[in-house]
N, C-alpha and C positions, 0 to 999 in steps of 0.2 A: 504493500500500500504506500503510495507516494503522498506525502503531506506537504503542502506549500509552506515556505518560510513566512513568518509574521512580519509585516511591515509596520514599523513604529516611527512616530514623529520625534523630533528632537526633545530630549529631556522628558521622555515618558516616565511615568511613576509606577512603582511596583512594591509589593511586599516581598520579603525574602521567602517566607514559608509560613511559620506558625503565627497564630493570633491567640489571645488569652481564652482559655476555656472557662466558662462561667462557674461560679461557686456552687450553683445548684446542680451542676453536672459532676464536678470532681471535688475531692477533699484537697483543697489548695494547700493547707498546712503540710500534708504529707508530700504533695508534689514539690514543695519548696525545700523540704528538709532532707529528702532521701536521695536526691541526685537523679540525673537522667537514667532511667532503667535500661539495661541492655537485654534482660530477659523479659519477664512480664511483670506488671504491677496492677493486677486486677483490683487490688484493695483501694486504689484511688477513686474508683467510680462509685457514684452514689446510687446507681440503678442496678437491679438484677439483670441477668442475661436476657431475659425475655422482653425487657423494657429498654435496654440500653441503646439499641440501634435507633429507635424512634427519638429518644432523648438526644442522641448525637446528631440526628438529622435536624432537630429543632435548633440546637446550638450552632450547627454549621450555617443554617440560614441566617441566624443573628450575625454571625461573623461576616458573611457575604454582604449583608445589608450595611454593616458598619463600614466595610471597605468601599462599597459603592458610594455611601454618603460622604466619605472623605474625599471622593473624587479620583480614586486610583484608576489608572489605565489598565493595569494588570493585577489580577487578584488570584488568590488561592482559596482552598476550602478551609484555611486556617489550621489545617492539620488537627482538627478538633477531635478526631477519632483516635488519635495517637497518644500513647503514654510518653513516648519520646520521639524525636524526629526519625530514629532509625529502627526501633524495635518492632514496629508493626510489620514491616517488610522482612527484616532479618530473621525474626522468629517464626515466620510462615514457611521458611524453606526446609526441605528435607536435608538430612545429613548433619543436623545440629541437635544437641541435647540441651533443652532449656529447663528441664526438670532437675538436673544435677549440675548447676553452673559451676564455673571455675573462677577463682579470684585472680585478677591481674592488676597491674599498676595502671591507673587511669592517667589522662593527660595532665592532671594537676598534681600527680604524685600520690594520690590516695589509692584506695582499693575499690575496684568495681567487680561485680559478679557478672560473668558473661557466658554466652552459650559455648559449649564444648563442641568442636567439630569432630564428629565421630565417624563420618562417612562422606561420600561425595556430595557436594553442595548442588542441589537441584531445585528448580521452581516447579512445583507440581500443579499449581493453580494460579490464576490471576489474584493479586492481593488488593490492588487499589482501583480496579476497573469500576466497581460500583461507586466508589468515592468520586471518580472523575465524571461518570455519567450524572450523578446527583448535582455536582457543581455546574456542569454544562447546562443542565435543565433549569437551573435557578438563577442564571445571570446571562446578560448579553455582552459582558465585558470579555476582554482577552483573559483566558484562564491558564494558569500554570499549575502543574502537579510536581511534587517533589518526591524523590526516591533516594535512599541512602546509597552512596557510591560504593563501588567494590573495594577500593583501597581501605576506606574507613571501616567497612564491615569486617574486613580481614584483620584489622587492628582491634576490633571490639569482640574478638572471639579467641578461644584457646584452642590452638591447632593440635589435634591428636591423630590426624589422618593423613595429611599431605606431606610430601617431602620438604616443602617450603611454604612460607606464607605467600610467596608470589603465585605458586600453584593454586592455593586457596583463593587468592584474589581473582585469578582468571576464571575460576568456576563461579565465583560471585558475579563477575562481569557478565558471564553468559546468562545467568538468571536475571540480572538487571536488564540486559538487552531484550530478553523476551517480554519483560514487564513494560519497558519503554515503548516497544512497538504496540502493545495492547493499549497503553494509555493514550497514544495518539489516535488509535482506531476508535477509542471511546469518546473522543472529543477534545482532548487537551490541545491547546495551541502551543504551549511551551512545556517541556519537561526538564526539570533541573535535578542534577545529581549533587547531593550534599557530601562534601569531602573535607570536613574540618580537620581530620587527623593527618592530612598532608602537612599541615603546619606543625603539628605536635611530633611527627616522626619524619623529619625532612630527609634523612639519609635513606630510609627505606622508600620514601616517596620518590626520591631521585632515581631509585633503582627500577621501580616498576609501576608507579602510580599512573603515569601517562599511558603506558601500554594497557593497563587494566581499564582505564576510562575509555580509551579508544575502542577497546573490544566491546565495552558496554554500549557504545553508540554506533556500532557497526551496522551499516545498512539503514540508518535512520535518516529520513529526509526532512523531518520537521525541525522547528527551532529548539535548540537545546542549550542548557546552561550548566555551569559548575559553580558551586558555592564554596568559598574558603573563608574561614574565620578563626578567631582565637579561642572560641568556646563561649558558652552562655555567660552573660555578664554577671548573673547572680552567683556563679561559681568561680569565675576567673576575674578577679578585680584588677590585678596588676598586669596590664597587657603591654607587650613590646610595641615599639613604634614602627617596626618593620617586619616583613614576612621572611621566613627562612626558606619558603618555597612559593614562588609566584611567577617569575619570568618563564619558568618551564611550561606553564599552562598555555602559552601561545601555541604550543605544539599539539594541544588536544583537539579533538574533532568538534567540540562544542562551539556554538556561535557566541555565547555570552559567558563572561566570568564575573562572579559576584564577590565583592571584597568588603570587609569591615574597615572603615576609615575614621569614623567620628570619635568613638571612645578612645582608641589608641593614638589619635592624632597622627594618622598615617601621613608620611611625606608622599603626596600624590604624584610626585615625579616618577615613582616606580611604575605607575600605570602606563608610562611610555614603553615599558617592556612588553606590552601586550598589543602590538600594533594591528593585529588582524582580528581583534575581538571587540564586540560590544561589551561595555563594562557597566555592571550595576555597582555604583559607588555608595557606600554607607554614609548617609548624612544625618542620621538620627541615632543617638546612643541608647543602648538598653541598660546603661549603668544605673539609672535612677528613674523614678516616676515623673521627674520634672519635665515638663513639656517645653522643648526648645521653641523659640520664637521663629517666625518665618524669615526674619532678617538673618539670623544665625544660619539657618538652613541655606538661604541664598548665598551667604558668604562661603559656605562649604562647597556649594555647587560651583561657584566661580573659581574656587581654588582648583577643583578638578578640571575645569574647562581650560586652564592654562596648559594642560597636558593631553587632554582628550577632546576631540571635537564634539559638539552637541549631538550630532547624529549618531555618535557611537557611545553616548552616555545615557544610562537609565538611572533615575533617582530612586533610592531605596533606603530602608533602615539598615543598620549594621548587620543585623542577624534576625532570627525569629523573635517574635514578641511574646512568646508563650508565658514568660514569668512576670510580665507586667499586669497591672489591673486593666480591665476593659476601658475605663475612663482614660487612663494614661495612654494606652495604645491608640485609642480613637483620637485623642488630642494631638498626639505626635504625628499621626498620619495626616491629619488636617493641616498641621503646620508645615509638614513636608510638601504637600501638594501646593499650598500657598507660596512657599518659597520657590518651588519649581516654576510656578506661574510668573512670579516676579522676574526670574532670570530669563525665562522664555520671552517675555515681553521686551527685555533689553536687547536680545539678539535678533529679534524679528524685524 
């Protein structure tokens, strides 16, 4: 199936992925204190299995309407059905044991419990096709779906089967590739691979991350993106001002690269190292609930425009908004859109 590329105007606005899940749907205190789950965290949901999907549908529509009201050009489903950005997909694959997880060192130096790879990684069913169809049915905006990338999933698992993590990543890539094709067929306009662990594990990333991502995007004709960040702001407070792995991404098959820039105060000159890509530049920080003013957003956009032309720049938050309150997320998105409109008026 051939899917056309999406055409965007200068300084289009987008979310990265997640949006706050409402308190009536999840136990937010548990969400905030236990860290992003790598296996399953059924205990965060406030609804029984027979009622959960309908509740998630309702919350997803609320997220969609908030993003539309903010004036975003590109929206997602808010990842409302997910306990973390990666575990909904990663734990649905065969070849992993999620009932007997293994401890590993996470990207902040703590301990995380992750799936054990005990067999060959395979995708036996679509995981997010219904999510995509539901999103497509409930908005006329450009829609993006996000999937954890193969490199990151290989880092978030304990390998007990493959000769190397690279071999594991390549089978994860095959599974992601099947999912990406199905998501475009289900109505996605853009599919994004989330690969934050390339920053956390740069030496391994330099060895096989680009190879794995390109395998995951093999044969895909639609518009694709790769997201790279320093981790959720609620967990990672002290962020470096530069990436350990970024210029290498000009070699990936994706059309767009999404980077965190606001909270770490990124020197946006590094964006010149991605001359072939459209860049989602983070102009909204997830560090606090304080809503940036449109003037600050506009200043951050102008800084990026010194290095990237407007037709290759998408305005976005730093990362997913999952850990913010709904009021804070909504206010930040509105300020982001207003800031983008200010700069767009200046260049037209």
